C-alpha positions in Angstrom: 28.3 -20.3 -11.2 29.4 -17.6 -13.7 26.4 -17.5 -16.1 24.9 -13.9 -15.8 21.8 -14.9 -17.7 21.0 -18.1 -15.9 17.5 -16.8 -15.0 16.4 -16.7 -18.7 15.4 -20.3 -19.0 15.7 -21.4 -15.3 13.4 -23.8 -13.5 12.7 -22.0 -10.2 11.2 -23.8 -7.3 9.1 -21.7 -4.9 9.5 -22.6 -1.2 6.8 -21.4 1.2 9.3 -21.7 4.1 6.7 -22.3 6.9 5.4 -25.4 5.1 8.5 -27.0 3.4 10.3 -29.0 6.2 10.6 -28.5 10.0 14.0 -29.4 11.4 13.3 -28.8 15.1 9.8 -30.2 15.6 8.1 -26.9 16.5 5.5 -27.4 13.7 6.9 -24.7 11.4 9.3 -25.1 8.5 12.7 -23.5 8.7 16.0 -22.8 6.9 17.8 -25.9 8.2 14.8 -27.9 7.0 15.4 -26.6 3.5 19.1 -27.5 3.7 18.1 -31.0 4.8 15.9 -31.5 1.7 18.4 -30.2 -0.9 18.9 -33.7 -2.2 15.2 -33.8 -3.2 15.6 -30.4 -5.0 18.8 -31.4 -6.7 17.2 -34.6 -7.9 14.3 -32.7 -9.2 16.7 -30.7 -11.3 15.7 -27.2 -10.4 18.1 -24.2 -11.1 17.0 -21.9 -8.3 15.0 -21.7 -5.1 12.7 -18.8 -4.3 12.2 -18.5 -0.6 9.1 -16.7 0.9 9.9 -14.2 3.7 11.9 -15.6 6.6 12.7 -12.3 8.2 11.7 -11.3 11.8 8.0 -10.9 11.8 4.9 -11.1 14.0 3.4 -13.3 11.3 0.2 -11.4 10.9 0.4 -12.3 7.1 2.7 -15.3 6.9 5.9 -13.2 7.1 4.9 -10.5 4.6 4.6 -8.2 7.6 8.4 -7.6 8.1 9.7 -6.2 11.4 13.4 -6.3 10.3 14.4 -6.6 6.6 18.0 -7.6 7.4 17.7 -10.6 9.7 16.2 -14.1 10.2 13.3 -14.8 12.5 14.3 -17.2 15.2 11.5 -19.5 14.3 13.3 -20.1 11.0 16.9 -20.1 12.3 19.6 -17.5 12.2 22.0 -15.9 9.7 24.4 -18.8 10.1 21.6 -21.1 9.0 21.0 -18.9 6.0 24.6 -18.8 5.0 24.8 -22.6 5.4 21.8 -23.0 3.1 23.3 -20.6 0.5 26.6 -22.5 0.5 25.0 -25.9 0.3 22.7 -24.8 -2.5 25.5 -23.2 -4.5 27.6 -26.3 -4.1 24.8 -28.2 -5.9 24.5 -25.5 -8.6 21.2 -24.2 -7.2 20.8 -20.4 -6.8 18.8 -18.6 -4.1 16.1 -15.9 -4.7 14.5 -14.3 -1.7 11.4 -12.1 -1.3 11.7 -8.4 -0.8 8.5 -6.7 0.5 8.7 -3.0 -0.3 5.1 -1.8 -0.3 4.6 -2.2 3.5 6.3 -3.4 6.7 5.0 -4.7 10.0 3.3 -2.4 12.5 6.0 -3.8 14.9 8.8 -2.4 12.7 10.9 0.2 14.7 10.0 2.9 12.2 6.3 2.5 12.7 6.6 2.4 16.4 8.6 5.7 16.2 5.8 7.1 14.0 3.1 6.2 16.5 5.2 7.9 19.2 5.8 11.0 17.1 3.5 13.9 16.3 1.4 14.4 13.1 3.6 16.0 10.4 6.8 14.6 11.9 9.6 13.1 9.8 8.8 9.8 11.5 5.3 9.8 10.2 6.4 10.9 6.7 8.0 7.4 6.2 4.4 6.1 6.0 1.1 7.4 4.7 -0.6 9.3 7.5 -3.5 11.6 6.9 -6.2 13.5 9.0 -9.6 12.0 8.8 -12.6 13.2 6.9 -15.7 14.9 8.4 -15.9 17.8 10.9 -14.3 15.7 13.7 -11.9 13.7 11.5 -13.7 10.5 12.5 -14.1 9.1 9.0 -11.3 7.5 6.9 -9.5 10.1 4.7 -10.7 8.5 1.5 -12.8 5.6 0.1 -9.7 3.5 -0.5 -10.2 -0.2 0.3 -8.0 -2.9 1.6 -7.4 -6.0 -0.5 -8.1 -8.0 2.7 -11.5 -6.3 3.2 -12.7 -3.1 4.8 -11.2 0.4 4.6 -7.5 0.8 3.7 -7.2 3.2 6.7 -6.7 2.6 10.4 -7.0 5.3 13.1 -4.4 5.9 15.7 -5.0 7.3 19.2 -4.2 11.0 18.3 -6.9 10.9 15.6 -4.8 10.5 12.4 -5.2 7.6 10.1 -2.5 5.5 8.3 -2.9 3.6 5.1 -2.6 -0.2 4.6 -3.5 -1.8 1.3 -3.4 -5.2 3.0 -3.9 -6.0 6.7 -3.9 -3.2 9.3 -0.7 -4.8 10.7 1.0 -3.9 7.4 1.3 -0.1 7.2 2.2 1.1 3.7 5.5 2.8 3.3 5.8 6.2 1.7 8.0 5.8 -1.4 8.0 9.6 -2.0 10.3 9.6 1.1 14.0 9.5 0.2 14.8 7.8 3.5 12.6 4.8 2.5 14.3 4.5 -0.8 17.8 4.7 0.7 17.0 2.1 3.3 15.8 -0.5 0.8 19.0 0.0 -1.2 20.8 -0.9 2.0 18.6 -4.0 2.4 19.3 -5.2 -1.2 23.1 -4.7 -0.6 22.9 -6.6 2.6 21.4 -9.7 1.0 23.5 -9.5 -2.2 26.5 -9.5 0.1 25.1 -12.5 1.9 25.1 -14.5 -1.3 21.6 -14.3 -2.7 21.3 -14.5 -6.5 18.1 -12.6 -6.9 14.9 -11.1 -5.5 11.2 -11.6 -6.0 9.6 -8.1 -5.6 6.3 -8.3 -3.7 3.6 -6.0 -4.9 6.0 -4.4 -7.4 3.1 -2.3 -8.8 1.8 -0.8 -5.6 4.6 1.1 -3.9 3.7 4.6 -5.0 0.4 6.4 -4.2 -1.0 9.6 -5.5 -1.0 11.6 -2.3 -2.0 15.0 -3.7 -4.8 16.5 -1.5 -7.6 16.0 -1.7 -7.1 12.2 -2.1 -8.8 11.0 -5.2 -11.7 8.6 -4.7 -11.5 5.1 -6.4 -15.3 4.7 -6.4 -14.9 1.1 -5.5 -12.3 0.3 -8.2 -9.6 -1.0 -5.8 -8.8 -4.4 -7.2 -5.3 -4.5 -8.9 -6.1 -4.5 -12.6 -5.6 -8.0 -13.9 -7.1 -7.3 -17.3 -6.5 -4.4 -19.6 -7.8 -1.3 -17.8 -9.8 1.3 -19.7 -7.8 3.7 -21.8 -6.4 6.5 -19.6 -7.1 4.7 -16.4 -5.1 6.3 -13.6 -5.5 4.6 -10.3 -4.4 6.4 -7.1 -2.4 3.5 -5.8 -2.0 0.7 -8.3 0.4 0.6 -11.3 1.6 4.2 -11.0 4.4 5.3 -13.4 6.6 6.4 -10.4 7.3 2.8 -9.4 9.6 2.5 -12.5 12.0 5.1 -11.0 12.7 2.7 -8.1 13.0 -0.4 -10.3 15.6 1.5 -12.4 17.5 2.4 -9.3 17.4 -1.2 -8.1 18.6 -2.6 -11.5 21.7 -0.4 -11.3 22.5 -1.8 -7.9 21.9 -5.4 -9.0 24.1 -4.9 -12.1 27.0 -3.6 -9.9 27.6 -7.1 -8.6 29.6 -9.8 -10.4 27.7 -11.8 -11.5 24.7 -9.4 -11.5 21.8 -10.3 -9.3 18.3 -10.6 -10.9 14.8 -9.5 -9.9 11.4 -10.8 -10.8 8.3 -8.7 -10.3 4.9 -9.7 -8.8 2.9 -7.1 -10.7 -0.8 -7.5 -10.9 -1.3 -5.3 -13.9 -2.7 -5.7 -17.4 -0.9 -7.9 -19.9 -0.4 -4.7 -21.9 1.3 -2.9 -19.0 3.4 -5.9 -17.8 6.3 -5.3 -20.2 6.9 -1.9 -18.7 8.2 -3.6 -15.6 10.9 -5.6 -17.5 12.3 -2.9 -19.7 16.0 -3.2 -20.3 16.9 -0.9 -17.4 14.3 -2.3 -15.0 13.5 -5.7 -13.6 14.5 -8.9 -15.4 11.2 -10.8 -15.3 7.6 -10.5 -14.2 5.2 -13.3 -13.2 2.7 -14.1 -15.8 -0.5 -14.5 -13.8 -2.6 -14.6 -17.1 -1.1 -17.9 -17.9 -1.8 -19.2 -14.4 -5.4 -18.1 -14.7 -5.9 -19.3 -18.2 -8.8 -21.8 -18.7 -8.1 -25.2 -20.1 -8.9 -24.2 -23.6 -6.6 -24.4 -26.7 -7.6 -21.0 -28.2 -7.3 -19.2 -24.8 -3.9 -20.8 -24.0 -2.5 -20.0 -27.5 -3.7 -16.4 -27.3 -2.2 -15.9 -23.8 1.1 -17.4 -24.8 1.3 -15.3 -28.0 0.4 -12.1 -26.2 2.9 -12.8 -23.5 5.7 -13.3 -26.0 4.7 -10.4 -28.2 4.9 -8.0 -25.3 8.6 -8.8 -24.8 9.7 -8.6 -28.5 12.8 -6.6 -28.8 13.5 -6.6 -25.1 16.2 -8.3 -23.1 13.7 -9.7 -20.6 12.7 -13.4 -20.7 9.1 -14.6 -20.2 8.1 -16.6 -17.1 5.4 -19.2 -16.7 3.7 -20.4 -13.5 0.8 -22.7 -12.8 0.5 -22.4 -9.0 1.8 -20.3 -6.0 1.2 -19.6 -2.4 -1.8 -17.3 -3.2 -3.8 -19.5 -5.6 -5.8 -22.7 -5.5 -3.5 -25.5 -6.6 -3.8 -26.1 -10.3 -4.5 -29.9 -10.0 -7.8 -28.8 -8.3 -8.5 -25.8 -10.5 -8.3 -28.0 -13.6 -10.9 -30.3 -12.1 -13.4 -27.6 -11.4 -15.8 -25.9 -13.9 -14.1 -22.9 -15.5 -16.7 -20.4 -14.2 -16.8 -21.6 -10.6 -16.9 -19.1 -7.8 -13.6 -20.2 -6.1 -14.4 -18.5 -2.8 -17.8 -20.1 -2.6 -16.3 -23.5 -3.5 -13.8 -23.1 -0.7 -16.6 -22.2 1.7 -18.3 -25.5 0.8 -15.2 -27.3 2.0 -14.6 -28.2 -1.6 -17.8 -30.1 -2.2 -20.0 -27.7 -4.3 -19.4 -28.4 -7.1 -17.5 -31.6 -6.5 -14.0 -31.7 -8.0 -13.3 -34.1 -10.9 -9.9 -35.0 -9.4 -8.9 -37.6 -12.1 -9.6 -34.9 -14.8 -7.6 -32.3 -12.8 -4.7 -34.7 -12.4 -4.6 -35.5 -16.1 -4.7 -31.9 -17.0 -2.0 -31.0 -14.4 0.3 -33.6 -15.9 -0.2 -32.2 -19.4 0.1 -28.6 -18.3 3.5 -29.0 -16.8 4.7 -30.5 -20.1 3.3 -27.5 -22.0 4.9 -25.1 -19.5 8.3 -26.8 -19.6 8.3 -26.6 -23.4 7.8 -22.8 -23.6 10.7 -20.4 -24.0 11.7 -18.6 -20.8 11.7 -19.5 -17.1 9.3 -21.9 -15.4 8.3 -21.4 -11.7 7.3 -24.5 -9.8 5.4 -24.2 -6.5 6.4 -26.6 -3.8 4.3 -29.8 -3.8 3.1 -29.5 -7.3 5.8 -32.0 -8.2 4.0 -34.4 -5.9 0.6 -33.7 -7.5 -0.8 -32.1 -4.3 -4.4 -30.9 -4.6 -5.9 -27.9 -2.7 -7.0 -28.7 0.9 -10.4 -27.1 1.0 -11.8 -28.6 4.1 -9.4 -27.1 6.7 -11.4 -26.5 10.0 -12.2 -22.8 10.7 -10.2 -23.1 13.9 -7.1 -23.8 11.9 -7.3 -20.9 9.4 -4.5 -18.5 9.7 -4.8 -16.2 6.7 -5.6 -12.6 7.6 -7.8 -12.4 4.6 -10.2 -14.8 6.3 -10.1 -13.0 9.7 -10.2 -9.4 8.4 -13.2 -10.1 6.1 -15.1 -11.7 9.0 -15.0 -15.0 7.2 -16.4 -13.8 3.9 -13.1 -14.7 2.1 -11.9 -18.2 2.9 -8.3 -17.3 2.2 -5.2 -19.0 1.0 -4.4 -21.6 3.6 -5.5 -24.5 1.5 -2.5 -24.3 -0.8 -0.1 -23.7 2.1 -0.5 -27.0 4.0 2.9 -28.5 5.0 4.4 -31.0 2.6 4.3 -34.8 2.9 7.8 -36.3 2.7 7.5 -39.8 4.2 4.3 -41.9 4.5 3.7 -43.6 7.8 5.6 -41.1 9.9 4.0 -38.4 12.1 3.3 -35.4 10.1 4.2 -37.4 7.0 7.9 -36.6 7.6 7.4 -32.9 7.7 9.1 -32.8 11.1 6.3 -32.4 13.6 3.3 -34.6 14.3 1.2 -31.4 14.6 2.2 -28.9 11.9 1.0 -25.3 11.9 -1.8 -26.4 9.4 -3.3 -29.9 9.6 -2.5 -32.3 6.8 -5.2 -34.5 5.3 -5.1 -38.3 5.2 -4.5 -38.2 1.4 -1.0 -36.8 2.1 0.2 -40.3 2.9 -0.2 -41.7 -0.6 1.2 -38.5 -2.2 4.3 -38.4 0.0 7.6 -38.1 -1.8 8.6 -41.5 -0.4 5.7 -43.1 -2.3 6.5 -41.6 -5.7 9.2 -43.8 -6.9 7.4 -45.5 -9.8 7.6 -44.4 -13.5 4.0 -43.3 -13.4 4.3 -40.9 -10.5 3.9 -37.2 -10.8 7.4 -36.7 -9.2 8.9 -38.9 -11.9 7.2 -36.9 -14.6 8.6 -33.7 -13.2 12.1 -35.1 -12.9 12.0 -36.4 -16.5 10.4 -33.2 -17.9 13.0 -30.9 -16.2 15.9 -33.1 -17.3 14.6 -33.2 -20.9 13.9 -29.5 -20.9 17.5 -28.7 -20.0 18.8 -31.3 -22.5 16.6 -30.6 -25.5 14.3 -27.5 -25.1 16.7 -24.9 -23.8 18.1 -23.1 -26.8 15.9 -25.1 -29.2 14.7 -22.0 -31.0 11.7 -19.7 -31.4 8.2 -20.9 -30.8 6.0 -21.7 -33.9 2.5 -23.0 -33.9 1.5 -26.0 -36.0 -2.2 -25.4 -36.7 -4.7 -28.1 -37.7 -8.2 -26.8 -38.7 -9.6 -30.3 -38.3 -8.6 -30.5 -34.7 -9.0 -27.0 -33.1 -8.6 -28.5 -29.6 -5.2 -29.8 -30.4 -2.5 -27.4 -29.3 0.8 -28.0 -31.1 3.9 -25.9 -30.8 7.4 -26.5 -32.3 10.8 -25.1 -31.4 13.3 -26.3 -33.9 12.6 -30.0 -34.5 10.9 -30.4 -31.1 7.1 -30.5 -30.8 4.8 -30.3 -27.8 1.3 -31.5 -28.5 -1.5 -31.1 -26.0 -5.0 -32.6 -26.6 -7.5 -30.3 -25.0 -10.4 -32.1 -26.8 -12.7 -35.0 -25.9 -11.4 -37.8 -28.2 -8.1 -39.5 -28.7 -5.9 -38.5 -31.6 -2.9 -40.2 -33.3 0.5 -39.4 -31.9 2.5 -36.8 -34.0 5.1 -38.4 -36.2 8.7 -38.6 -34.8 10.6 -39.8 -31.9 8.5 -39.9 -28.7 10.5 -38.2 -25.9 7.9 -38.0 -23.2 4.2 -38.7 -22.7 2.2 -37.3 -19.8 0.3 -40.6 -19.5 2.7 -43.4 -18.7 0.0 -46.0 -19.5 -0.8 -44.6 -23.0 -1.5 -47.1 -25.8 0.2 -45.3 -28.7 -2.2 -42.4 -29.0 -2.8 -38.9 -27.6 -5.8 -39.2 -25.4 -7.9 -36.2 -24.1 -6.1 -34.0 -21.6 -2.7 -35.6 -22.4 0.5 -34.1 -23.8 3.5 -35.5 -25.6 7.0 -34.3 -26.6 8.2 -35.5 -29.9 11.4 -34.9 -31.9 10.3 -34.5 -35.5 13.8 -34.7 -37.1 14.2 -37.5 -39.7 15.8 -40.5 -38.3 
């Protein structure tokens, strides 16, 4: 597997390890379960797997609270199981990307336990962000900084000091001004590179550094990671600080020291204008494009988002990335069936009934969207289960909810469990072949008809994904730069060309003629020779 630039146009499949496949019947997915399903992934045609955290963890936040960065939690297997997975995947030409979680660790991490046992001002506490409280008796949080999961971003310890946590209180933030922290993460990267991984997904890549100058600056309620362009001169005390780029440069040097070099993709919730800073030639290789994921089903909005994403990378070695769903978002089949201005949290709290989902519309759009995504230059990231056309599970009982976002907000935020329900593999089997009759999250009855075993026909979503990925590799990769083919008479028709290949998506309300040329793929297997609303086609326009 010698290609050093494989990531540029790869199809990367995200595995939420807990929910992929359970090999030992304990209700939780594991590493041997992934190995057992590699035939499915090879048949799908993906180039790489991105695994969510499988490290030792108390699982306060699905494994993103890491107790040991250089090991495997027994619930997922052991290092031998990991090595077996890497070897089996590599034998199929599939690479392995793993999560790295540098912003915070678990409160059960040995470092944090040492910090709790040490005195204020000690070297042990300096690995984290500890501060004295505000007010005459120090009983108030040191600042107004808020947690993404609700409530203050500070937790008091018995001796009266407070520690910072952007997320759950079980996830204390590390102090990246501390050289020991930086050195330890370099050791972690080397450990996993030596174990055979091909790359890393960097969690919260924009949140590692904080402005810790006293007095701590207030945010005045502006604590959400900026997802649109922030005001000119915006300088947030703990989001998107320039200091993070020093670390990314340091990491890139280490990754380039391997042969072939390892890659890294950033989860950076920053503005579209700031996102290219994370993929400069001496920093990370890619960054997730959440603007594409959140883009409404609108021809003008999609074209603008794609154009801005590509323009930001002009003259850079980085490649764009495109994603429709992940483990933190409502699945796109469901999103596309909801009104564009819906309050998603309120909809989740209604158990997915208010407003009702137009599921047929959502499925048509989801089928068309994957064809648009696979036609774009760059890498495409596929979230597990989208190749089965899985919808969001919005009616999970409260007793089953596991997301700390739900519990920490006292139920105000429904959380992300609905996109994390274990996969259905075989209809008619307990747990739909997941491996346990009672998985860690309950599966709906709908899972039977959507199981992989049932998607053998030409019209299935699974077949569409297999065909699209195969044709992408055969025809679209290396096809040339993207150009738009505008049509003033049909503003809701999105048409892009790369070389002689054309992708056309009808985002309007009436059927249109098919573009001229050789029809390669249609999102609607039952089409009648036209491009209906919310459908897409691939056509080769070269003269025959």
